[in-house]
N, C-alpha and C positions, 0 to 999 in steps of 0.2 A: 278475503278477495285478493284474487291476483294483481300485480302491478299492472298497469298498462305501458306498452312499450311503442312508441312512435319512431319509426325509422325515418329519421328526415335529414338529408345531407346538408350539413352546413346549418341546420335550423335547430333553435332550442327555445322551450317555454322560458318567457321571463318576463314578470309583472303584467302577466295576464295575455300576451301575445306571442306569437312567434317571432323570434329574431334569429338572423345568421350568427353564429358564432361559437362557443364553447359547448360543453353539456351541463344542462341543468337538472337535477336529481330532485324529486320529491317521493313520497309513501306512496302515491298514486300514479304519478306519471314521471317516466325516464324517458329521455330523447336521446338517442345516440346517432351518431354519423354513419352515413352509407353511400353507396354509389348507386349510380342508374340500375333500376329494378327491371325485371322481366314480366313479374306480375305483381299483383298487390293480392295481400292475404287480408281477410275480413276482419276488420278493425273490433275492438272491443266496446260496446256501448255501456258497460257498467257503471260509467261517471256520468252519462247524458240522458240515461233512459227517464228520468225525471222530467225531462225538457219536452214539454207538448208543443208540437207545431212549431218547430223554429223557424220554418220558411214555408212557403206555400207552393205547390205545384205551379209551374209556369203553362201558359196556354200560348198557344201561335206557330206561326211556322219554324222559329228559330227553335233548335234544339233545346229541350226542357233543361234548366239548370236550378230546380227547386226540388223541395221534398216531396215524395209521393206517399199516399195513403200507407203503402206497403211499408214504405222507409220509417213512417211515424209509428205503426203497428208494433214494429221490430223495436224501436226505440222503447215504447211503453213496456215492452215484453221483457226487457232486461239484456243482457251480454248476449254477444253472438256466440253461437256455438259451432265449434268444429265439426268435423264429419263423424268422429265418434261419440259425439253428444257432450262432451267435454268443454268448458268455456274456453274460448279461444283467447290466447293473448294478442290484443292488437299490435300489427306490425306492417304499418303501411309505408311502404318505402317511396320517398320521394326524390326526384333527380334534383341536382344544382338548379338553382334558379338563375336565369340568365339575363343580363340588361338587355333592354329593348333596343338602346341605343349604341353603337359601337364607335370606331373612331371616325372622327370628323362628322359626328352626328347621323352618322347615315343609321337607318333603322336594321336591325340585324333581322336574319330569316329564321323563322320558327316553321316546323314541317307543317305541311297541307295535308296532316292526315289524322284519322280519328284518334280521340284522345281527352284525357281531363287535364286542364289547367290552372295554374294557381298564380294570380296575380298578387304582387306585392307592391306598394308604394315606396318613395324613396326612402322611408324610415325602416324599411324591411318588416311591414305589418302586412298581415293579410287583407287584402280589400275584397276579392271576391274567388270563388270556386266555379269555374265553368266545364261545359263539355261542347265538344263539336266535332262534327265529322272533318272539317277543315281548321284545325286548330290555329295555322298560321292566319286565315282569313279573319277570324274572330278576334284574334291578339290586335290586328291590325285594326279592326273596326273600333275597339274600344281605345287603342293609342290615339285615334283620330278624336273620338267622342269624349275621352276622359282622360287625357294627357297627364293631368296633374297626380291622376291617381295609378299609372301604370309605369313603373320604374324597372320591375324586372319581373320574368315569368318562369316558372317551372312547369314543364310537360310530362305527364304521364301517358305514353302511347296506350292505347287499346287496339290490338290487332283485329279483333271482331267489331267493326263499325257499324252493328246494330244498335238499335235504340235501348233495347233491353240491356246489352253489355255496356254502354255509355253510361247507362243509368245506374247500373250497379256499381261500377269504380267511381264514379261521382259521388254517390251516398257514401261510398267508403271512404273517400277523401275528406268530404265534409264532415262525417262524424270524427276522421280523426282531428282535423282542425277544430272541431268544437271542444273534444276531449283537451286539446292542448292549450286551448286559448281561454275556454271557459264561456265563450259566446259564439254565435252565429257570425262569419264575416259578414262586415257591412252591406256589401253588394249583395249578400243573399239573404238579408233579412226582410221580414214579411212587409209587403207593399213598397219595396225598392224596385224601381223598373228603368233605374238610369243604363244598367248594365245590359239589359235584354231588350231596350228600344232604342232604335238607331235615330241619330239626329237628321234632319234633313239636310243635304248638301245646298247651300245658299248661294255658291259661287256662280257668277252671271257668266252667260256665254259671251265670247268676243264677236263683237257686231263691226263689220267692215266699212260701214257708213251711218251716219247718224239717222238715216230712217226715210229719205226723201225719193227713196228708189234708184234708178238709173241715173238721176239728174246729179246726185251725189259724188258719180265716180268723174273725178277730174283728171285721173291717171288710169291707165291699164290695169282691169282686175288681177293680172296675173303679175303685178309689181306688188300689190297689196297682198297678196298671198304668200309673195316671197319674203314681205316684210314680217307677217304674222309667224312663219315658220323659223325665221332668224332670230327674230325676238322672243321667241318662247320656246322651251326645250322640249316640250312633249306638247303636240297638239293632234286633237283627234276632230278630224270632218265629219259629221254624222247627221243622220236624218233625226231631227228633233234635237232635245235640250239634255242636259247630262242627268236630269230627273225625269225624264219620259221621251226617252227615244221613240220614234217612229216606226222603226222596222226592229225585226229579230237580230239581223247582224250589227247593226248599231248598238244594241242593248248586250250583245256579245262582248264587242270591243269595250263597251265601257265598265260592264262586269271585271274583265281582265285589269284594266286601269285601276278600278277601285280596289281590287284584290291586291295590286304591286305596291299600294300604298304610297306612291310619287304623286307630287304635285302636276296637275295637268290642266290644259285649256282645251275649250270645245268650241268649235264654230258649226252653227246649225246650217246644213245646205238648203234647207227646205224654208228658211227665213228670207222670202223675195222683196221684203221690205227693207231690211238692213244689210242684206247679202245680196243683191239683185245680180243673177247670172252666173252665181257660184258654182252652182252644181254640175253644169256644165263645163264651164271655164276650167274646174278643178280636175275633171276628167284629162283634159288636153295637156293641162299644165303637169300633171303626174304621168302622163301616158299610162293611165289606168283605167278600166273602164266602169269600175264600179264604186259604190259608196258604201260604207265608211270608208276613210282611209287615215292611216297614222303617219306624223313625223315625228322624228327624235334626232334633235341636236342639227336640225336644217335639213336632214336626209328624208325621203321618202321611204318607211319601213314596208306596208303592204296594207292589204285589207284582212277582212275576219277571218277568211282561211288561213292565210299566212299568220297570222297573229294566234290563230288556236294551235296551230302547229307548232310554233315557236315555244308557246306555253308548255305544251306537252312535253318539249325536249328540253325544259328547264332553261331556255334561250331566251325568254320575253324579259323577265324581271332583272337580268344582270344588265341588260342593254337599257331599260328605264331607268335602272338607277346607276347608269354610269360606270359601272363594274365590269362590263364584258372584255 
């Protein structure tokens, strides 16, 4: 049986899991160092074809990150075949894993493009292999939900963002991980849902008064608004709450903020009990006729249309993170 080669930049098979470091060789597995790939070649399943149903196909709106029935059939069938019918030598090239946190504790940027991503913990052990049409958003969500398990991430771009192309690339990468480590990554194991189910954000909205309505306003509302934007770096005034926006534009703004992975506060302009008169007063305060509105570092940035335009130009995230 031909030896299996896993091209993984800076990663070696040791003690049953992938680690960054030198080169480990065995009669069945050889791991070499490589640089960023342009394509992924089909891996050999010779050493894993007896492993039945390692993980199950995921269901739901999130892009699937579990084995399909076709993948399971392939594993049972034996090694993947090259175009000429010969057994293919596994040669999956993985880019160097990048830490999710940079200097000063700031979150590093990952591309919001289609691809497969491999998540490592602080011990450089693979925790999860996922796929997404927006890798940056998915990595950010994992960092929020599972911070102790997300230390560095390697990304394999998939230029064709179709579900079929992503699934194929993902299957190849997981097969390579199973071949190298002898086991399915914990996050891809059967019944494991923590990586594919988002935790609800429970952070409460800012309330301007205790809740007695207009009677609570002992100072002008404009002064309270000024205090809120001065004391909180990023503030979104929206219709509804952060988990239940009540208009499409508010939902759009909150989606952009969530994708940026920055801490932000929300004020519900429709809460007349705790924020009496805020909706109209805010328009005068900002000299802007619509809601939602975003403030950063005490300065008015704009509404949904401006934020969408800034995001499209790559200007929004640097502003939100203070790196513009």
